[in-house]
N, C-alpha and C positions, 0 to 999 in steps of 0.2 A: 118860324125862324128858318132862314135860308141855310144851305149847306156851308156857305162861306162864313156866315156868322157863327155857326156851331164850331167850325174848325178854329176860328180865332179864340173862342171861349175855351176850347180844349187846350190850345197852346198856352193861353194865359194860366190856366189851372196847372198844367204841367210845369210851366216856368216857375210858378209860385211854390209848388211843392219842392222843386229842385233847389230853390233859393233858401228854403227854411233851414236845412241843416247847416248851410254856410253862415247864415245869420246867427244861429244858435252857437256855433263854434266861435264866431267873432265875439259874441256877447260873453261867452264863458271865459275867453282869454282876457277880455277887458276887465273882468272881475278879479283877476289874479292880483295879489298884493305884493308889495315890496317891503321887506323887513330889514332893519338895520342891526348889526352887531358891531359894537366897538371893541377894539383890542386895546386894553389900557391896563397898566400895572401888571402885566403878564397874566391877564385874565380876559376871558370873553364876557362881554356885558351886553345882553344877558347870557348866562351860561346855558340856560335851557330855553328853548324857543318852540312855540306851537305854531304851525303853518298849515296851509292847505296844499295838496299836491298841485303843482303848477306855479306856486308862488316863487318869488325870487328873494334871496338873502344876500345882502351886501355887507361884507366884512371890511371895516376900515381900521387901519393900524395907526394909533396915535402915540405908540411907544417909540423910543429911540432904536430899539432892537428890531431886527426883521422878524416877521412871524408868518405862519401859514394857517389856513383852516383846511385840514386834510382829513377826509372821512376814513375811519378805521377800516371800513370794508372796501375802500378804494373807489367809491362811487363819485366822489368829487374832490377837487384840490384847487385852492385859489392860486397856488404857486407862491413864490416869495413876495411878501408885501412889506416894502420898506416904509419908514415913517411917512405918514400923510397919504399913503396909497391905499386903494380899495380894490377888492376883487369880488365878483359876484358869481353866485351859482343859482341854478333853477332846480327846485326840488321836483323831480319828474314823477315820483310815485309815492303812495302812502307808505309809512313805515317810520322806524326810529333809527336815526343816523347819528352815531357818536363820532366826534371828530377831535383832533389834537393839533398842536403846532409841531411840525416835524423838527424844528430847532429846539423846542422846549416841550418835550412830551408830557411834562407835568401839567401843562395847560390843557384843559378838557372842556368840551361843550357837547351839547346834544340838541338835535332838531327832531321834533316829532311832527310828522305830516299825516293828515287825515284825508 
């Protein structure tokens, strides 16, 4: 095997090893899911949701009144959602996140991420 041929093989091997973490990260992100929560009748449906860290949750308001989905710990807030509007959040880490509507604090929900 010539020196030139060995160098090319070494470069290919290094290039492949460097590309693997990028491929893995891209695959991991592609596996993230999107979950839907409907705001209807002054309730979150479903009120309790199980997700994986990295997943997205879309809140859609079908009530006439404006609503929010605001984490009690301040980690997320959809902002004001008028009728027919949606807001989305990405759950960045594992944990349990309770949330309320800032306009109607009796509305409560929970997201549990693993």
